[in-house]
N, C-alpha and C positions, 0 to 999 in steps of 0.2 A: 504494500499501499505506499513506499516511499514514493513512488513516483505521482501517484494522484495528488498529495498535500500541496503540489502546486497549482490545483483547483481551490483551493481554503479561501484564497483572496475572493475569488468570486462568489463562494459561499457564503462569505461575509459582508460582501456588497449589496447582496441581495437577500439579506439575513432578514429583512423584514418579511418579505413576501413567503419565505419559507415559514419561519414563524406560523404566520398566519395560515398557511398549509396543512402542520402539523397540529393546530388547533381545530380546523376544521375536518381533518383524518381522524382525529381522537372522538369527536362529535357523531360524526358518522357512524363509526364502529360503535357507539353506545346505542345509538338507533338502532344498526342494525342487531345486537345483542339482547332488542328486547324481543324479538321474536320466540327466540329459543324460552324464556322464559314465560313466555303468554302462551305457546302451544302446548309445555307443560302445564300448566294453571288450568288451558280447557280441557286436557285429558284426565287430569285430576275431577274437576266437574264433570264431565260424562261418567267418570268413574262412581261420582258422589249419586249421580244419578238415576245411574244401575241400581245402587245399594240403596235406592228409596232415601236418601238422605236428604236430598234437593225435591220441591215441587217443579211441576212443569214450564210453571210461570220464572219461576226465578232462575229454572236450566237456562230457558230462551235470553232472559235478561243479560245473564254473565257471558253467554256462548257469544251473544251478541255485542257486546260490550268488549270483549277479546278481540272477537274479527275485525273491529273500529279501529281497536289500537294496532295489531298485528297489521293492517292496511296504511294507516298512519304513520307508525314507525318506519315500515318499509318506503312510503314515499320521500320521509325527511330524509334516510339512510339514503336514497337514491339522489336527494338535491345535494346533500354534501358531498356525497363521492363525487358529483361533478364539478362542483365547485374546488374538490381537490386537485382533482387531473387536472382543471384551467389554473388555478394557483402553479402545481408544482412542475408540471409539463411544460407551462410557458418559462418558467424561470429556468428549466434546461434549454431551451429555445434561446435566450437570453446570454445565457453563458456562453453558448455556440457561437452567438455572435461575437463576442467578445475574444474568445480564443482564435478565432479564425483571424480576426484583426490583429490580433498580437503574433501570431505566426506570421502574417504576411509582413507587417512593418517590420518585424524582427528580418524578415528574408531582404527586406528592402535596404537594410543598413549593411549587411553581409557585404561582404569583399567579394570582386571579381574571381580571385582563387577558390571561393566555398564553390560558386556555380561550374567552377573547372572541374571541381573534386565531386560533384552531385548532380546526377542525373536529373533531368526535369522531371521524369514519369514517379520518382520517389519523392521528388518536393510535392509535386502535386497529390499523391495518395496521403501523404502526412497532413494536410490542410483539408482532406476531404473524407476519406476513410477513415482513417485516426480521429479524426474530429468527430465522425459520426458515432463510431463506438463510445468515444469520452461521453457524446452526449446522453447514449442511452445508460450510460452510469448517472449524470447527474442529475437524470429525468425518470424514466420507470422506475430503473434501479433502486432510486433513492425513495420514490415514491411506494413501492411494493415494500419495502424495509420498513419506513414509520408504519403502513400500513397491517406488514405482519408484527409486527413488535406491537403496535397499540391495541389490535385485536387479541393476540397472546395475552397481553396483562388484563384486558379486562375481561377477555373468556373465564382465565383461570380463577380471577378475583369470584368470579358467578359461578365456577365450578366446584370451588373450593368450599364457598356459602351453603351450597348445594349436600357435597359431602367427600369431604379431605381425601379418605384413601381410595373413594372410585375415580375422584382426581389423578391420584397417585398409578394406578393401574393403568389408566387410558393414557399418562402420559410417559409411558415407561420407553416405548419406541423411540423417542427422541433422540437420547444420548448417540444410540446407532447412527441415526440421521447425522447426526452433529460430526461425527468420525468420518463418517462416510465424505460427507460433504467436502472436508478438509483434504480429504486422500485425492479426492477428485478435483479440486478446484487448481490444486499444484500445476496437476498434470493438464489442465486446461490450459492454463497462463502460458506454460512454454508451447503448446500449440498454437494458442491464438496468436505467439510473436513470430513462430513459424509461416502461419497462413496469412500475416500483413507482410512479413517480407517479401514472399510469393507474390504478393498483390502488388507490390511496390515496381517487382521484376517484369511482371504483366501490363503494369501500367506504361513504364519505360519504353517498353519494346513497343509494345499501338503507338506510343507518341512520337518516336522517332522513326516508326513505319508511316504514319501519316504526312509528318512532316517532309519525308523522304520519298514518298508516291512517286514524285516524276519521275526520279532514279531507278526505281525497283521497277516501270514498266519499262523505261528503256534500255535496262539491260534484259528487260524480258524473265528476270526471275518470280514472277507474284506464287508461283509455284512453293519454291522454298523457302520464301518469307511466309507463306500459309503453311506448310508444314513445322517451320520453328515454331511460329504461335501456336499450332495446335498441339506440339511438345510441352510449350510453357503451362498451355490450359490443361491439358492432361494434368501434369506436375501439379498445377493451384488446385486441380479438382482433389487429387489423391490425399493431397493435403485437408483441405475442407472436408474430405469425408472421416479422416481421421480425428480431426476435432469433433465433428459431429455424432464418431462411435462415442465419443466420453458424454458429450452432453446427453446424448440420446439414454444414458442411464441412470441421468437424473430420476427422471418421469415415474417409471415402471417402479422405483425403489420408493418413492413417494407413495405411490398408490398401495403400494404393497403394505406397506409399515401403518397409512392411516385406514388399509381393511382391516389388519392386525387388531388396532387402536376398537375398532368398529365391534370386533368379536369380543374383546376385552368387555369391551361397556355391557353388552347382551348377554355374557357368560357371567361375568361378574356382580354386573348389575339384576341381574334375574335371581342370583343365588343368595344376594343383601335383602332384596326385597322378599322371598321365601322365606327369608330369617329373621323379617321383620326389622333387620338394619335401615332400610330405607322406607320410610311411612308411605309415600305416595309413588304409584307406576307411570306419573307423569314427569319422576325424575330423569327413567331411562331413557324417556324420549327426549327430554329435554339434552344429556348428553350426548346421544346420539347426533343431534340438530348441531351442536356444538363441536362435535368430531368432524362432521362433514362441513361446517363452515371452516374450521381450519388446514380443510382438504387444499383446496385452493391454494393459500397463503405458504401453508407447507410446500407444497409443490412448487410454487414457485421461489422459494429459497436456492433450489438448484440451479434457475434459471436467471434468478439475480446476481447467485455465485458467478456465474457463467460471464454475465456482462461485466460484473466489476473484475473477472479477471482477464477480460478482453480490453476494457478502457484501460487499467495497468499498465498491459502490454504496448497499448496505444498512444498513452500518454509517455510512457517511456521513449519511445522514438519521437515525440513530438520532445519532449524536453531535452533530449538530444541534441537536437536542432536550436531549439532556445537559448542551452548552456554556451555554441559557440559563439564565442565573441569575435567582431569583425575585428579584422587584421587593420583597417584603414578608421581611427579614432576622433573623432571633432574634439579636438582640445582647448578650443573657445565657444563660447557664446554670444562673444562681442561681433556685430558685424558692421566689416570693413569696406569701406568704399573702393571699386577696384581701376585703377586706371589701366592698367595691361603691361607694364615693366617687367620683362621676364630675364630673369638670369639663370644659367646653370654652370656651377663649380666642380668641375672637376668630377661629374655625374658619373655613377658607375652602376646598374642594375641585373640582379638574375631574377628570372621568373621562377616562384619556388616549388612550382608543379613541376617544370622542366629541368629547372636545374640548370637552365641555357644563360648565358650571360651576353644580355640585350646590348646594353652600353657598357663603354671600358672609357673612362675618363673625358665623357664630353662635356667641352665648356662653350658658351656661346651668349652672346648678349641682343637684347631686342628691345628696341626701345618702344613705349607706347607710341601706337598709329602706324609702326612700322609693319612692311610684310616680310617675314622670311620666308623661303623657299627649302626644303630637305629632298635632296634626291640619293639614292642609293640604290642596289641590287634588291631583290627580293631577303627578307631576313637580316637586314642591315641594321635595323634598330629606329626602322623611320617611326612606324607607329607607335612604337614605345612610348616616345619622345612625349607624344599629343596624350598619352594614357597616365603620364606621370605630371603634368602639367593640370588637367583634370584630378590628378591625386585618386586615380583608380589603383595605383600601387604607392608604397613607400620606396623610397632608393635605401640600396645597402650604402654608400658610400657617396661622400659630396653633401651638396648645397644645392636647392632649387628655392630662387626668389621673385617673389613676385611683390610688385611695387617696395623692394629692397627689405622683405618681409621672410622669414621663412615659411614656405610652404605650408609646412606643418603648423606653425603657429596660426595660419588664417584659419576662420570658422569655413570647412568641406563645403557646408550646404551655399554659405554664400560666395563662395567661390566659384562653382561650379553654376550658379543663378546669373554669375556674370560671362561664362562660357557657352558661345556656338558652336557644337559639336557636330562635323557629318561623316560618318563613319565610312568606313572603307566598303563595308558589306550592309548598305543601306537597308536598315530594318524596319517596315514599315508593319503599321496593325491593321487588322481587320475592321476597319472602319471607312468611313466614306474619305476622301480626298481631301475634303475640307478640314477634317477632325483632326487629320494627319500632318496637315501644314498647320493646322490650330495648334498640336500639340506643343509649339515652340511658345505661343503667348493664348492660351486658354481664351483668353477673351479680345482675340483679334476681330476686328469686326471684317466682313466682307471684301470691302475695300482693299484692306493691310493683305487678306489671303489672296487677292487678285493679284496685285502690286508685286508680292512676295513671288509668285507664280510667273509673271512677266520676268522679273530678274533673273529668273531660274532656266527662263526659257522652255518651259513646261507648259505655259496657258494654252497655248492652241492645241497641243494634245489633250489637255483635260477637255476642252470645250470641245472637241469632237468625239468626247463618249457620250451615249445618251443621255446620261444622267449628270455629264459634266462635274459640277464641284461635289455632288452627292452620289456619286458611282461607289458603290461599296467595296472595296478591295478584298482580294482573297486572302489565306492566310500570309503572313509575310511579306505582301504585296503583289501576290503571285499574277495578280492581273495585268502589272505594268512589265515592260520591258524592262533590263538592267539599265539603261541610258534613264530613262523615265523615271525608276525607282531614285536614282541618284540626284536627279535634280527635285523633284516634290522633297526628299532629304535637305538639298540647299535651302529648298524656301523654307522649311522648316525653321533652317538656324539660322536664316536673316530676317525674319518676321521677328525674330526675340529682340533684334538691334541689340545685340551683347556687345560687351565690350574687347570681347578676344574670342576670334573665329580662329576656331582647327577645320581645316580639310585634309582630311584622309584618303589620298587618291580617289576623291569623288568625281573624277572625270573621265574615267578610264572607259566608262562603257559610252561615250559620246561621239560623233566625230570629230575632228580639227574645226571644222568651221561652227558649229554650237558651241565647241569648248570658248571659240575666240569671243564671241559674242556672248557667252556666260561671263569670263575673266575681266571681258569692257565693262560689264554692268558692276560687276564686284569692287573693281577697281573703285570706282565712284562708289559704293555702298561702303566700304572699307578704309576711305582714304583720311578716318580717323579712329578707326580701330588698328589695336593688334593684332595681325592674321599671321596663320602659319600654313602653308601649303605642301602636302606631303604628295610626292607626284612621280611618275615615271619618266613623263614627257619634259622634256627642255621648254617644251612652248609655253606649259602652264608656270614654272619658273622663273623665266627669262627677267620678266618686268618685277621681279622683285628686288626690295630695297638690297638684300642680304641673301647670300643661297651657300648652303653647307653641302657637301658629299660625305655620305656616310658611308662603310665596308666594314662589316664586321664587328659594328658596335662602334668604331673610331670616325674621327673626322679625317678625312683625308684631302678635303679642300674645302677653300671657303674663300668667301669673297663676291662681287657682282657679276653679272651675267659677262660684262664685256672683259673684267681683271680674269676670269676663268677662261673664257674662250684661249687668252692668249697665253695662260699657263701651258697649252698641251698636256692635260691631265685629262683624268677619266669621263667629266664633264663634258671637254669637245669632242672627247671620242664619243659620247651618244648624242650629245648633238650635231654631230656631222651625220651620223650613221641616220637618227630621225630625220635630219635634212632631205636625206638623198632618198628615202623611203619615200615623203613628203611628194618628191619633182617626181617620183616615179609614174 
């Protein structure tokens, strides 16, 4: 139960509702337990009438009165049972809502390395399937536990009042039940954990298959993919069946023990009545009703125990992520205005997941309002520089300063708010094109959206669609071409009007003519903004105030376009090559 302690703060938050729910539960059980006493009393009245102790009129009056009391008690018990469910089950929905939000918010603050180490399907399973299991604990399991404890407490008081010795005999099977529950619950917990892990694997495989469905179809590997999914499904089915087999032992055991209790009541009660130890025959009937009223609550003990064990296994998986500390920590709450001066001093960085050193003693200075272009081969560390400026990672050695302040001493959320970032792999959401552009500025007007799209040279493409800016994109923007996705991503960045703009090879999928038009527009928009352009093309870099060339994480050339052309180095080599390709 240690894992479930995490939920105590939510129980405390909704304590008023829970207390009201407990009170309603007690009241509903008190009304429900009027029935056995009234039935017992009615049987005694019939017995007295048969023995001639009551007149016909008295008999009818007392029987009618008891029937009315029984109906009234049943109605009141039903009303309070409804209120009990409304109160406690509603609390479980509130807690489910809070827990999902807690998990999602924690996901948001975790570093990129966390997402590289964990699969999307597993993350989704923990926020959906696992939280669902936990909700069953804070809702139905809690409700039935309170219900059972209340019913037992009130029923046993009534039973002891009628016959202490018969009560003792009736409850004899319960210790056996307790031992069986303890043994089986441990096994359920173990198998529940295995089942949830299997579900995560299945969810991950499904998510990856759906995301990569175009690749699967292109390579014609639908059958192998189906076979693998079927294999995982069979494994999951077997694990689910193993869990169900253990759970299935509970209910037959409950019914058997309740049946034994009924036999004990009839036999022992009958013997006591014949020996004169019980005065009224109605007491035996009353005890039989008590035992049968306890049948469902006792039967639910196994189900509730199963729910608790599954919830504990799920909450343990949830806690595993909630206890994961973000590698990137916000070290200040102060909000500092950003001008855009950027300086790298002997920066070295190694990716923690691959242990690949991406940057080695990199140094450069970029003044606010200037443009820096970064060129280099694939894997030379170009994108890493942009990630470090957005503080998606912390460096190993050296220092990064923004406006003469160490980047680690700035409010990380404020820093990112001042950055417009266009990634190399343009990611678009399954939403309208308009909302994808407005992602950079949620309160942007339609005029601002259109202006940003025009500057990114994608407006004509958008209005060519049947629904224009209201066109719903497929997952990851699959509706658009590679170049269109890049340009929508650029529009998203520039509509934000940030102080720092980072472009990560975001023109690679557009033709050179469109590239020239976009760069011309960007030059006007970024004249007073700090801009860094990562590219493979010299055409994207030649107009920058400063250019650096990376190779294997090191700066091998630095200067402006003219100085680099005259130096006869790598920059001139790729410039000459790309120029000749363009002329062909």
